[in-house]
Residue, then its C-alpha position, 0 to 999 in steps of 0.5 A: x170528603x167528595x169535596x176533599x178528593x175533587x179538590x185534591x185531584x184538581x191540585x194534583x192536575x193543575x200541577x201536573x200540567x204545570x210541571x209539563x209545560x216546564x222546559x226541563x225534561x225532569x219537571x216534565x217527568x214529575x207532571x206526567x207522574x202527578x197527572x196519572x196520580x190524579x188519573x188514578x185518584x179519580x178512578x179509586x172514587x169512582x168505585x164508590x168511597x165506602x168504610x166497611x164494605x167487602x170487595x168480594x163476597x162472603x158467606x155471612x154477608x147478603x149479596x146485593x150492591x149495598x153490601x159490597x164495593x166493586x173490586x174492578x177500580x181497584x184492581x184498575x188502579x193497582x195496574x196503572x200504579x205499577x204500569x207508571x212506576x216502570x213508565x216513569x223509570x223508562x222516562x227517567x233512563x231515556x232522559x238521563x241518556x238524553x242529557x248525556x248524548x245532547x248536554x243538557x235537559x232542555x226538552x227542545x234540545x236547545x241551549x237556554x243561551x242559544x239565541x233564537x231566529x230573531x237574535x240571530x246575527x245578519x250579515x253585512x253584505x246587504x243581501x239579509x242573509x243570515x249565518 
């Protein structure tokens, strides 16, 4: 079970980082979401994976750590999910506004067919001044 979770965390992290390195803003937002899911899964797994253990104290169960799960990682992950959802919504609104203002959705704000500095035309005046 630990190996499956470790592989899942690694795949989510790798896919998230790959998407964050893409040139489009929507892909960057999805990459951030995947990385946050990977971090949430990692935090959740740090609270011990167990079946049939209570996260809160009960009357008929002995009050030792062998019979309970730590509720703090569960609370942290729940809070992180809510905050991550709000941040994703904010990123998408800002991305849509940026696309409306700039006319494209590239991270750097440039057009895909715009010439780079190395492709800029050179004037014929012999001084090598760029236009």
